[in-house]
C-alpha positions in Angstrom: -12.5 -16.9 -3.6 -9.3 -15.6 -5.1 -8.2 -17.3 -8.3 -6.3 -20.4 -7.7 -6.5 -20.1 -3.9 -9.4 -22.1 -2.5 -8.8 -21.1 1.1 -8.1 -17.4 0.5 -10.9 -14.9 0.8 -11.3 -12.2 -1.9 -11.3 -8.8 -0.4 -14.5 -7.1 -1.5 -16.2 -4.0 -0.1 -18.9 -1.4 -0.5 -18.8 2.3 -1.2 -18.5 4.4 1.9 -18.1 8.2 2.4 -15.1 8.6 4.6 -14.8 12.4 4.3 -17.3 14.9 2.9 -17.6 14.1 -0.8 -14.9 11.5 -0.6 -16.1 7.9 -1.2 -14.1 4.7 -1.4 -14.7 1.0 -1.7 -14.1 -0.2 1.8 -13.9 -3.6 3.5 -14.0 -4.1 7.2 -13.9 -7.4 9.1 -14.8 -7.2 12.7 -12.7 -9.3 15.1 -12.9 -10.7 18.5 -9.6 -9.2 19.7 -8.9 -5.5 20.6 -6.6 -5.0 17.6 -7.1 -3.2 14.2 -4.9 -3.6 11.2 -5.1 -1.2 8.3 -3.9 -2.5 4.8 -3.0 0.4 2.5 -2.2 -0.7 -1.1 0.2 1.1 -3.5 -0.3 3.2 -6.6 -2.2 1.3 -9.2 -3.0 -1.4 -6.7 -6.2 -2.5 -5.0 -7.3 -4.0 -1.7 -7.5 -7.5 -3.0 -3.8 -7.6 -3.3 -3.9 -8.1 0.5 -6.1 -11.2 0.2 -3.6 -13.6 1.8 -2.8 -11.3 4.7 -6.5 -10.4 5.1 -7.5 -14.1 5.4 -4.7 -14.8 7.9 -5.6 -11.8 10.0 -9.3 -12.5 10.0 -8.5 -16.1 11.1 -6.4 -14.6 13.9 -9.4 -12.7 15.2 -8.3 -9.1 14.7 -10.2 -6.3 13.1 -9.0 -5.7 9.5 -9.6 -2.7 7.3 -8.7 -2.6 3.6 -9.8 -0.2 0.8 -9.3 1.0 -2.7 -7.9 4.5 -2.7 -9.7 7.0 -4.8 -9.1 6.2 -8.5 -8.3 2.6 -7.8 -10.1 -0.7 -8.0 -13.8 -0.3 -7.3 -13.6 3.3 -5.9 -14.7 6.3 -7.9 -12.3 7.7 -10.5 -12.9 11.4 -10.7 -11.1 13.3 -13.5 -10.0 16.0 -11.1 -6.3 16.3 -10.7 -6.4 17.9 -7.2 -8.2 14.9 -5.8 -5.1 12.8 -6.2 -2.7 15.0 -4.2 -0.7 13.0 -1.8 -2.1 15.0 1.1 -5.6 13.9 0.2 -4.6 10.3 0.4 -3.0 10.8 3.8 -6.2 12.6 5.0 -8.2 9.5 3.8 -6.0 7.2 5.9 -6.3 9.5 8.9 -10.1 9.5 8.6 -10.1 5.6 8.4 -8.0 5.3 11.5 -10.2 7.8 13.4 -13.3 6.0 12.4 -12.3 2.3 12.6 -9.2 2.1 14.7 -9.6 0.5 18.1 -7.2 -1.1 20.6 -3.8 -1.9 19.3 -3.4 -0.3 15.9 -1.0 -1.7 13.2 -0.5 0.1 9.9 0.6 -1.8 6.8 1.5 -0.1 3.5 2.8 -1.3 0.1 4.8 0.8 -2.3 3.2 4.2 -2.6 1.1 3.2 0.4 4.3 3.3 2.5 4.5 7.1 1.9 0.9 7.5 3.0 1.7 5.5 6.1 4.9 7.3 6.9 3.3 10.7 6.4 0.5 9.9 8.7 2.9 8.6 11.4 5.0 11.7 11.0 1.9 13.9 11.5 1.0 12.0 14.6 4.5 12.4 15.9 4.5 16.2 15.4 1.3 16.4 17.4 2.5 14.1 20.2 0.1 11.4 19.2 2.4 8.7 17.9 1.3 6.4 20.7 -2.0 6.0 18.7 -0.2 3.4 16.6 1.6 0.3 18.0 3.6 -0.8 14.9 3.9 -0.5 11.1 4.9 -3.0 8.4 6.1 -1.5 5.1 6.5 -3.5 1.9 8.6 -2.5 -1.1 8.9 1.2 -0.2 10.1 3.8 -2.7 12.3 6.6 -1.3 10.1 8.7 1.1 11.1 12.0 -0.4 11.5 13.2 -4.0 9.3 13.0 -7.0 7.8 9.7 -8.1 6.6 11.1 -11.4 9.5 10.0 -13.7 9.5 8.9 -17.3 6.7 9.4 -19.7 4.0 9.1 -17.1 5.1 12.5 -15.7 4.5 14.5 -18.8 2.7 12.7 -21.7 -1.0 13.6 -22.2 -3.3 11.0 -20.7 -4.7 10.0 -24.1 -1.2 9.1 -25.3 -0.5 7.2 -22.1 -3.6 5.1 -22.7 -2.4 4.3 -26.2 0.9 3.3 -24.6 -0.7 1.2 -21.9 0.2 -2.2 -23.3 3.9 -1.2 -23.5 3.8 0.3 -20.1 2.2 -2.9 -18.7 4.9 -5.1 -20.2 7.6 -2.9 -18.7 5.9 -3.0 -15.3 5.7 -6.8 -15.6 9.4 -7.0 -16.2 10.3 -4.7 -13.3 7.8 -5.7 -10.7 7.6 -9.5 -10.6 10.1 -12.2 -9.9 10.8 -14.1 -13.1 9.6 -17.4 -11.6 6.2 -16.0 -10.5 3.2 -18.0 -11.8 2.1 -16.3 -15.1 -1.5 -16.9 -14.2 -1.2 -14.8 -11.1 0.5 -12.0 -13.0 -2.3 -12.1 -15.7 -5.0 -12.0 -13.0 -3.4 -9.0 -11.3 -2.9 -7.2 -14.6 -6.5 -7.7 -15.5 -7.5 -5.8 -12.3 -5.2 -2.9 -13.1 -7.1 -2.2 -16.3 -9.8 -0.6 -14.2 -7.3 2.1 -13.2 -7.0 5.3 -15.3 -3.6 6.4 -16.3 -4.8 9.9 -15.8 -5.1 8.9 -12.1 -1.6 7.3 -12.1 -0.1 10.5 -13.6 -1.9 12.8 -11.2 -1.0 10.6 -8.2 2.7 10.1 -8.9 3.4 13.7 -9.9 1.7 15.0 -6.6 3.2 12.4 -4.2 3.4 13.3 -0.6 6.9 14.0 0.7 8.2 12.7 4.0 11.5 14.5 4.8 14.3 13.0 6.8 13.6 15.1 9.9 10.1 13.7 10.0 11.3 10.2 9.6 13.5 10.7 12.7 10.3 11.4 14.7 8.7 8.0 13.9 10.0 6.2 17.0 7.9 3.0 17.0 8.6 -0.5 15.7 8.7 -0.5 11.9 9.3 -3.7 9.9 10.4 -3.1 6.3 10.2 -5.9 3.7 11.9 -5.6 0.3 12.0 -8.1 -2.6 15.4 -9.2 -3.5 14.5 -9.1 -7.2 12.4 -6.0 -7.1 13.5 -3.7 -10.0 10.7 -1.2 -9.5 11.6 -0.2 -5.9 15.0 -1.9 -5.3 16.0 -3.2 -1.9 18.5 -0.3 -1.7 15.5 2.0 -1.2 14.4 0.0 1.8 17.9 -0.1 3.2 18.0 3.7 3.0 14.7 4.1 4.7 15.6 1.7 7.5 18.7 3.7 8.2 16.6 6.9 8.7 14.0 5.4 11.1 14.8 5.1 14.8 13.4 1.6 15.3 13.3 -0.3 12.0 14.0 -3.9 11.1 14.7 -4.7 7.5 14.0 -8.1 5.9 15.1 -8.8 2.3 12.7 -11.4 0.8 14.4 -13.8 -1.6 12.6 -15.0 -4.7 10.4 -12.0 -4.6 9.9 -8.9 -6.7 7.8 -5.8 -5.9 4.5 -7.7 -5.2 5.8 -9.3 -2.0 2.3 -10.0 -0.5 1.4 -12.1 -3.5 4.7 -13.6 -4.4 5.8 -14.7 -0.9 2.5 -14.5 1.1 3.8 -16.5 4.1 6.8 -14.3 4.6 4.7 -11.2 4.0 2.1 -12.2 6.5 4.4 -13.2 9.3 5.4 -9.7 10.5 1.8 -8.6 10.6 0.8 -11.5 12.8 3.8 -10.8 15.0 2.8 -7.1 15.2 -0.8 -7.9 16.3 0.4 -10.0 19.2 2.8 -7.4 20.4 
């Protein structure tokens, strides 16, 4: 069980090869309904950050798929820069949808995972296959285009970054969480991120997939966007800008929440997913 939440199931998985030579820690819950939800975490995150939504979706009887991206959580952490290119992560998501998607498909992405999701949807749209997906729910999105590799993470040597990890962690804590969030929850989540190499973080952010405006205009399916009112990492203005570029987007600003909406306000974060699976 997840810490402090007796009724919430921890999302654990097993190593699965999803593409040749590409293994990830993957969790799949079979459901009784003809619906599949894919839960894509953000940079530095892990599949267990979806534990509240996972539990609710499992109880709703839908098929749920969650995983740790390469370099994250319990997945392998190869020290090969090219393996963290944004296009590789999009290809991983495409492989998961091909292998496990059935019936009504809903994609959910958090933070960097929103870029993965949007890039996949844009690819489907260009191929005339957007009808493969019924809806998407995006949490705390960064801008869909432009570099994410800003500040020292973009250029400092990985060994120096590891030395600076405590300072970087404190800064992330200040920017990402609502000031009234339970400190025990923050401590627990920070303990999980210690598994992640800052080499991976640098390689991921400096090679982020780009989704240009002309591709966003092709994604004509229901997209719900949630932004934390107190998110200083990816401010709500980013979500507002994204919503304006999508043909069929609904934007919800979540009060008393920072960047980690699924954990800080789990009820409000889960509601649009449950709405999406019922159509």
